C-alpha positions as CSV (number, residue, x, y, z in Angstrom):
1,X,35.5,112.2,-17.9
2,X,39.0,110.6,-17.7
3,X,37.6,107.9,-15.4
4,X,34.9,107.1,-17.9
5,X,37.4,106.8,-20.8
6,X,39.7,104.6,-18.6
7,X,36.8,102.3,-17.8
8,X,35.9,102.0,-21.5
9,X,39.6,101.1,-22.3
10,X,39.6,98.5,-19.6
11,X,36.5,96.9,-20.9
12,X,37.9,96.9,-24.5
13,X,41.1,95.3,-23.2
14,X,39.3,92.6,-21.3
15,X,37.2,91.8,-24.5
16,X,40.4,91.6,-26.6
17,X,42.1,89.3,-24.1
18,X,39.1,87.1,-23.8
19,X,38.8,86.8,-27.6
20,X,42.5,85.8,-27.8
21,X,42.2,82.9,-25.4
22,X,38.8,81.5,-26.4
23,X,37.9,79.6,-29.6
24,X,34.7,78.0,-30.6
25,X,36.2,75.2,-32.7
26,X,39.5,74.0,-31.3
27,X,41.6,72.0,-33.9
28,X,41.0,68.2,-33.8
29,X,43.6,65.7,-34.9
30,X,42.6,62.4,-36.5
31,X,45.4,60.7,-34.5
32,X,43.5,61.5,-31.3
33,X,40.0,61.4,-32.6
34,X,37.8,58.4,-31.7
35,X,36.1,57.8,-35.0
36,X,32.5,56.6,-34.4
37,X,30.6,54.9,-37.2
38,X,26.9,55.0,-36.2
39,X,25.7,55.1,-39.8
40,X,27.8,52.1,-40.9
41,X,26.8,50.3,-37.7
42,X,23.1,50.9,-38.5
43,X,23.0,50.0,-42.2
44,X,22.6,46.3,-43.0
45,X,22.4,44.3,-46.2
46,X,18.9,43.1,-46.7
47,X,19.0,41.8,-50.2
48,X,19.5,38.0,-50.7
49,X,22.7,37.0,-52.3
50,X,22.6,33.2,-51.8
51,X,23.1,31.3,-55.1
52,X,23.6,34.5,-57.1
53,X,26.5,35.9,-59.1
54,X,27.4,39.5,-59.2
55,X,28.0,39.8,-62.9
56,X,24.9,38.0,-63.9
57,X,22.5,38.9,-61.1
58,X,23.9,42.2,-59.7
59,X,24.7,40.7,-56.3
60,X,26.9,37.8,-55.2
61,X,29.8,36.6,-53.1
62,X,33.3,37.3,-54.6
63,X,36.9,36.8,-53.8
64,X,39.3,39.8,-53.4
65,X,42.2,39.6,-55.8
66,X,44.1,42.9,-55.2
67,X,43.5,46.3,-53.9
68,X,44.4,49.2,-56.2
69,X,43.7,52.3,-54.1
70,X,41.2,53.6,-51.5
71,X,38.1,53.0,-53.6
72,X,39.0,50.5,-56.3
73,X,39.8,46.8,-56.1
74,X,39.9,43.7,-58.3
75,X,37.7,40.7,-57.5
76,X,37.1,37.3,-58.8
77,X,33.8,35.5,-59.4
78,X,34.3,32.0,-60.6
79,X,37.1,32.2,-63.1
80,X,36.4,35.8,-64.1
81,X,38.4,38.7,-62.7
82,X,37.1,42.3,-62.9
83,X,37.8,45.7,-61.4
84,X,35.3,47.4,-59.2
85,X,35.0,51.1,-58.4
86,X,33.2,51.6,-55.1
87,X,29.9,53.2,-55.5
88,X,29.0,56.4,-53.5
89,X,32.5,57.4,-52.5
90,X,35.5,59.1,-54.0
91,X,38.8,58.8,-52.2
92,X,41.9,60.9,-52.9
93,X,44.2,59.5,-55.6
94,X,47.3,57.4,-54.9
95,X,48.2,55.9,-58.3
96,X,48.4,58.1,-61.4
97,X,48.0,61.2,-59.2
98,X,49.2,61.6,-55.6
99,X,46.8,63.6,-53.3
100,X,46.7,64.3,-49.6
101,X,45.2,61.4,-47.7
102,X,45.4,59.1,-50.8
103,X,47.8,56.6,-49.3
104,X,45.9,56.7,-46.0
105,X,42.7,55.8,-47.8
106,X,44.4,53.0,-49.7
107,X,45.9,51.6,-46.6
108,X,42.5,51.8,-44.8
109,X,40.9,49.9,-47.7
110,X,43.4,47.0,-47.5
111,X,43.3,46.9,-43.7
112,X,39.5,46.7,-43.8
113,X,39.6,43.6,-46.0
114,X,42.4,42.0,-43.9
115,X,40.4,42.4,-40.7
116,X,37.1,41.3,-42.2
117,X,38.5,38.2,-43.9
118,X,40.4,37.3,-40.7
119,X,37.0,37.2,-38.9
120,X,35.6,34.8,-41.6
121,X,33.5,37.4,-43.4
122,X,32.2,36.9,-46.9
123,X,32.7,39.7,-49.5
124,X,29.4,40.5,-51.2
125,X,29.1,43.0,-54.1
126,X,25.8,44.6,-54.8
127,X,24.8,46.6,-57.8
128,X,22.8,49.8,-57.5
129,X,21.4,49.8,-61.0
130,X,21.7,46.8,-63.4
131,X,21.2,49.1,-66.4
132,X,24.0,51.4,-65.4
133,X,26.7,49.2,-63.9
134,X,30.0,50.8,-65.2
135,X,31.8,53.9,-64.2
136,X,33.1,56.7,-66.5
137,X,35.9,54.5,-67.8
138,X,33.3,51.9,-69.1
139,X,35.7,49.2,-67.8
140,X,35.2,49.2,-64.0
141,X,32.0,47.9,-62.4
142,X,30.3,50.1,-59.8
143,X,29.3,48.3,-56.6
144,X,28.5,48.4,-53.0
145,X,31.1,46.4,-51.1
146,X,29.7,44.5,-48.2
147,X,31.4,42.4,-45.5
148,X,29.0,39.7,-44.2
149,X,30.1,38.1,-41.0
150,X,29.4,34.5,-39.8
151,X,27.0,35.8,-37.2
152,X,24.9,37.4,-39.9
153,X,26.0,41.0,-39.3
154,X,27.1,43.1,-42.2
155,X,29.0,46.3,-42.9
156,X,29.2,48.5,-46.0
157,X,32.9,49.4,-46.7
158,X,31.9,52.3,-49.0
159,X,30.1,54.0,-46.1
160,X,32.8,53.1,-43.6
161,X,35.4,55.0,-45.7
162,X,33.2,58.1,-45.8
163,X,32.6,57.9,-42.0
164,X,36.3,57.8,-41.4
165,X,36.8,61.1,-43.4
166,X,38.7,59.4,-46.2
167,X,36.3,59.8,-49.1
168,X,33.8,62.3,-50.4
169,X,30.1,61.5,-50.4
170,X,29.1,60.6,-54.0
171,X,25.9,58.8,-53.2
172,X,23.3,61.2,-54.5
173,X,20.1,59.5,-55.8
174,X,21.2,56.1,-54.6
175,X,19.4,53.9,-52.1
176,X,21.8,54.7,-49.3
177,X,22.0,58.4,-49.9
178,X,20.7,59.4,-46.5
179,X,23.2,57.3,-44.6
180,X,26.1,58.8,-46.5
181,X,24.9,62.3,-46.0
182,X,24.6,61.7,-42.3
183,X,28.1,60.1,-42.2
184,X,29.8,63.2,-43.4
185,X,28.3,65.7,-40.9
186,X,30.5,65.2,-37.8
187,X,33.8,64.6,-39.6
188,X,33.3,67.6,-41.9
189,X,32.3,69.9,-39.1
190,X,35.5,69.0,-37.2
191,X,37.5,69.3,-40.5
192,X,39.1,65.9,-40.1
193,X,41.3,64.4,-42.8
194,X,40.1,65.3,-46.3
195,X,37.9,68.0,-44.9
196,X,40.8,70.3,-44.0
197,X,43.4,68.4,-41.9
198,X,47.0,68.3,-42.9
199,X,48.3,64.9,-44.1
200,X,51.6,64.6,-42.3
201,X,52.8,61.9,-44.7
202,X,52.1,64.0,-47.8
203,X,54.8,66.2,-49.4
204,X,53.1,69.6,-49.9
205,X,56.3,71.3,-51.2
206,X,56.1,72.9,-54.6
207,X,59.8,72.9,-55.3
208,X,60.8,69.9,-57.3
209,X,64.1,68.2,-56.6
210,X,66.2,67.4,-59.7
211,X,67.2,63.7,-59.6
212,X,68.6,61.2,-62.0
213,X,66.9,57.9,-62.9
214,X,69.8,56.1,-61.4
215,X,69.3,57.9,-58.1
216,X,65.6,57.2,-58.2
217,X,66.3,53.5,-58.7
218,X,68.9,53.3,-56.0
219,X,66.9,55.2,-53.4
220,X,63.4,54.1,-54.1
221,X,63.7,51.0,-56.3
222,X,65.4,48.5,-54.0
223,X,63.4,45.6,-52.6
224,X,63.9,47.1,-49.1
225,X,62.6,50.5,-50.2
226,X,59.5,48.9,-51.9
227,X,58.7,47.0,-48.8
228,X,59.1,50.1,-46.6
229,X,56.8,52.1,-48.8
230,X,54.0,49.7,-47.8
231,X,54.1,51.1,-44.3
232,X,54.9,54.8,-44.9
233,X,55.8,56.8,-48.0
234,X,55.6,60.5,-48.7
235,X,55.9,60.8,-52.5
236,X,58.5,63.5,-53.3
237,X,58.1,66.0,-56.1
238,X,60.9,65.4,-58.6
239,X,62.3,66.7,-61.8
240,X,63.8,64.0,-64.0
241,X,65.1,63.9,-67.6
242,X,65.3,61.1,-70.1
243,X,64.6,59.8,-73.6
244,X,61.3,58.1,-74.4
245,X,62.4,54.7,-75.5
246,X,59.0,52.9,-75.6
247,X,55.3,53.9,-75.4
248,X,52.6,52.0,-73.5
249,X,49.6,53.2,-75.4
250,X,48.7,56.9,-75.6
251,X,49.0,57.5,-71.8
252,X,52.2,56.1,-70.5
253,X,55.8,55.5,-71.5
254,X,59.3,54.2,-70.5
255,X,62.1,56.7,-70.3
256,X,65.8,56.0,-70.2
257,X,68.8,58.0,-69.1
258,X,72.5,57.5,-69.6
259,X,74.8,57.6,-66.5
260,X,78.3,58.6,-67.3
261,X,79.8,57.4,-64.0
262,X,78.6,53.8,-64.5
263,X,78.4,53.9,-68.3
264,X,74.9,52.3,-68.0
265,X,71.4,53.2,-69.0
266,X,68.8,53.5,-66.3
267,X,65.0,53.3,-67.1
268,X,61.7,53.9,-65.4
269,X,58.0,53.6,-66.2
270,X,56.1,56.9,-66.5
271,X,52.4,56.5,-65.8
272,X,50.1,59.1,-67.3
273,X,46.8,57.9,-65.9
274,X,43.6,58.1,-68.1
275,X,44.5,61.3,-69.8
276,X,46.6,61.5,-73.0
277,X,50.2,62.7,-72.5
278,X,50.9,64.1,-76.0
279,X,54.4,65.3,-75.1
280,X,55.7,61.8,-74.3
281,X,56.5,61.0,-78.0
282,X,58.8,58.2,-78.9
283,X,62.5,59.2,-79.1
284,X,61.8,62.6,-77.6
285,X,64.1,64.0,-74.9
286,X,62.0,65.3,-72.0
287,X,62.2,66.7,-68.6
288,X,59.2,65.7,-66.4
289,X,58.1,67.3,-63.1
290,X,56.1,64.7,-61.3
291,X,56.1,62.4,-58.3
292,X,57.6,59.0,-57.4
293,X,55.1,56.3,-56.8
294,X,54.6,52.5,-56.6
295,X,52.1,50.2,-58.4
296,X,51.8,46.5,-57.4
297,X,55.4,46.7,-56.1
298,X,56.8,48.3,-59.1
299,X,58.5,51.8,-58.9
300,X,57.2,54.4,-61.3
301,X,56.9,58.1,-62.0
302,X,53.3,59.3,-61.5
303,X,51.1,62.3,-61.3
304,X,52.2,63.4,-64.7
305,X,50.6,66.2,-66.7
306,X,51.4,67.6,-70.2
307,X,51.9,71.0,-68.6
308,X,54.7,69.6,-66.4
309,X,56.6,68.0,-69.3
310,X,59.3,70.0,-71.1
311,X,60.4,68.7,-74.5
312,X,64.0,69.4,-75.2
313,X,64.2,67.7,-78.6
314,X,62.3,65.3,-80.9
315,X,64.4,63.6,-83.4
316,X,64.7,60.0,-84.7
317,X,68.4,60.4,-84.4
318,X,68.0,60.6,-80.6
319,X,67.8,56.8,-80.7
320,X,71.6,56.9,-80.3
321,X,70.7,57.7,-76.6
322,X,68.6,54.5,-76.4
323,X,70.3,51.3,-75.5
324,X,69.0,47.8,-74.9
325,X,71.1,45.4,-72.8
326,X,71.7,42.0,-74.4
327,X,71.1,39.3,-71.8
328,X,72.9,36.1,-72.8
329,X,72.2,34.8,-69.3
330,X,68.5,35.6,-68.9
331,X,68.8,35.1,-65.1
332,X,70.6,38.5,-65.2
333,X,67.3,40.3,-65.6
334,X,65.9,38.8,-62.4
335,X,67.0,41.6,-60.1
336,X,65.3,44.7,-58.8
337,X,68.0,46.9,-60.3
338,X,67.1,45.8,-63.8
339,X,63.5,46.9,-63.5
340,X,62.8,49.6,-66.1
341,X,65.7,48.5,-68.3
342,X,65.4,47.9,-72.0
343,X,66.8,44.4,-72.7
344,X,67.2,42.0,-75.6
345,X,66.6,38.3,-74.9
346,X,67.0,35.4,-77.4
347,X,65.9,31.8,-77.8
348,X,62.6,31.5,-76.0
349,X,60.0,28.7,-76.5
350,X,56.4,29.6,-76.1
351,X,54.8,27.1,-73.7
352,X,51.4,28.6,-73.0
353,X,49.7,31.8,-71.9
354,X,46.8,33.5,-70.3
355,X,44.3,36.1,-71.6
356,X,42.8,38.7,-69.4
357,X,39.1,38.1,-68.5
358,X,37.9,41.7,-69.2
359,X,40.3,43.4,-71.6
360,X,42.8,42.7,-74.4
361,X,45.8,42.3,-72.1
362,X,47.6,38.9,-72.2
363,X,50.6,37.0,-70.9
364,X,52.8,34.7,-72.9
365,X,54.6,31.9,-70.9
366,X,58.0,31.1,-72.3
367,X,60.8,28.7,-71.3
368,X,64.5,28.9,-71.8
369,X,67.6,26.9,-70.9
370,X,69.9,28.6,-68.4
371,X,73.7,28.4,-68.2
372,X,73.4,25.2,-66.2
373,X,71.2,23.5,-68.8
374,X,68.1,23.7,-66.6
375,X,64.8,24.8,-68.1
376,X,63.4,28.1,-66.7
377,X,60.4,30.2,-67.3
378,X,60.0,33.9,-68.3
379,X,56.6,35.7,-68.7
380,X,56.1,38.2,-71.5
381,X,53.3,40.7,-70.7
382,X,51.3,42.6,-73.3
383,X,49.3,45.4,-71.7
384,X,45.8,46.2,-72.8
385,X,47.0,49.6,-74.1
386,X,49.4,47.9,-76.5
387,X,48.0,47.2,-80.0
388,X,49.9,44.4,-81.7
389,X,49.2,43.6,-85.4
390,X,50.0,40.5,-87.4
391,X,52.9,41.5,-89.8
392,X,51.5,39.2,-92.5
393,X,48.1,40.8,-92.1
394,X,48.5,44.4,-90.8
395,X,44.8,45.0,-90.4
396,X,44.4,42.1,-87.9
397,X,45.1,42.9,-84.2
398,X,46.6,40.3,-82.0
399,X,44.4,40.1,-78.9
400,X,45.5,36.9,-77.2
401,X,48.6,34.7,-76.5
402,X,47.3,32.0,-78.9
403,X,48.9,33.8,-81.8
404,X,52.3,32.9,-80.4
405,X,51.3,29.3,-79.4
406,X,53.9,26.7,-80.5
407,X,56.3,29.3,-81.8
408,X,59.9,30.0,-80.9
409,X,61.1,33.5,-80.2
410,X,64.4,34.1,-81.9
411,X,64.8,37.5,-80.1
412,X,62.7,40.0,-78.2
413,X,63.3,43.5,-76.9
414,X,61.3,44.5,-73.9
415,X,61.2,46.4,-70.7
416,X,62.0,44.5,-67.5
417,X,59.0,44.9,-65.3
418,X,57.8,43.7,-62.0
419,X,54.3,42.5,-60.9
420,X,53.6,41.4,-57.4
421,X,50.5,39.4,-58.3
422,X,49.1,39.3,-54.7
423,X,45.8,37.6,-54.8
424,X,44.6,35.9,-51.7
425,X,46.9,37.2,-49.0
426,X,45.5,40.5,-47.6
427,X,48.4,41.0,-45.3
428,X,51.0,40.5,-48.0
429,X,50.7,42.8,-50.9
430,X,53.9,41.5,-52.4
431,X,53.2,37.8,-52.4
432,X,54.0,35.8,-55.5
433,X,55.9,38.7,-57.0
434,X,57.8,38.1,-60.2
435,X,59.9,39.8,-62.9
436,X,58.4,39.8,-66.4
437,X,59.2,41.3,-69.8
438,X,56.9,44.0,-71.2
439,X,56.4,43.9,-75.0
440,X,55.3,47.1,-76.6
441,X,55.7,46.6,-80.3
442,X,55.8,43.7,-82.9
443,X,58.8,45.4,-84.3
444,X,60.6,44.3,-81.1
445,X,60.0,40.5,-81.6
446,X,61.4,38.1,-84.2
447,X,59.6,34.7,-84.4
448,X,61.0,31.6,-86.0
């Protein structure tokens, strides 16, 4: 009997040891995985695009202007610029929210364009449904993004992103649904990237580090830091306090913080995304738990939610904690360390401007005379979320730069902002970058 029990124990032990050393699905790393793209390789563009325009005809050749994140870019057709949300795919966020694999997806998007354009490819946008062309924001177009090469071959970027495990399949009831469904099978089974793999460049910590705006600017807001972030950046979770000095529509704001050591005010832009941030009220003192991010080369606080904003006070008297810096020498604002600062500038002459092609945003071109007597230029930007009204007719909204045409600006208070303006250089996201002044209220401008 003892021998029988001993034999059973040995068998059980052997089974346990075997179970400990054998696994049906060993972990796979995307760093080592050879991504195959059979679905993207097989699918080809068959619809004719010659002589057609995307906006008018639903298909046409376009020019890339800038790349916003993993599934959104801005294109130009003729003289019209417009934003496109890629159809059939949803990549993790990397702008107003920061999610695992978001920056990887964004980098993949930009690299795909760089490589295709370097090979002489045309970029062709194709609409799925002419009667339903806009996404949920009712601003961005939905489109299939094709690279058409000189040899006639073509590749669908939307599908390529899914096949590289960087975007969820959202192609249901579209013409390419089966390709997208097939594309997710292998990468999802192996739990690559968005399907379960840890993003080594993402900060998963839940403990927010308390930091001052000055520290944020000095560590993350230098030109060197901005350029480095293009290659690798893990957005840290931070806790920062300040006073809301200006609002940018219902969603975003500029906050400012006084630093005793330097006796200076430091400011930064807080981006609230597409959801209203009710706690960011003008002149309120707040503490925000969020993440540090970049947008077109400009440092910002992002991934902001009302539930992560603590309001310490709300009092018009708090304006004593708000300061604008008077810039007698306007050249003083042309520095990275000034970005986010509330400044007052005088004696500008309006020389021209540019209105946005698809919203109410516009830019006012101004000139001024510097300390050496030389004429210089300064751009004033009015975001689409800013509603300016004519003081002489308060019911009339100002929707273009022409209102200011031929006028002289006696003084203006605005936020020093940065815009990289990269348009036709896929390898250089920060080409043509320039400092500009963001105007948020007609109360901040005095016209002669």
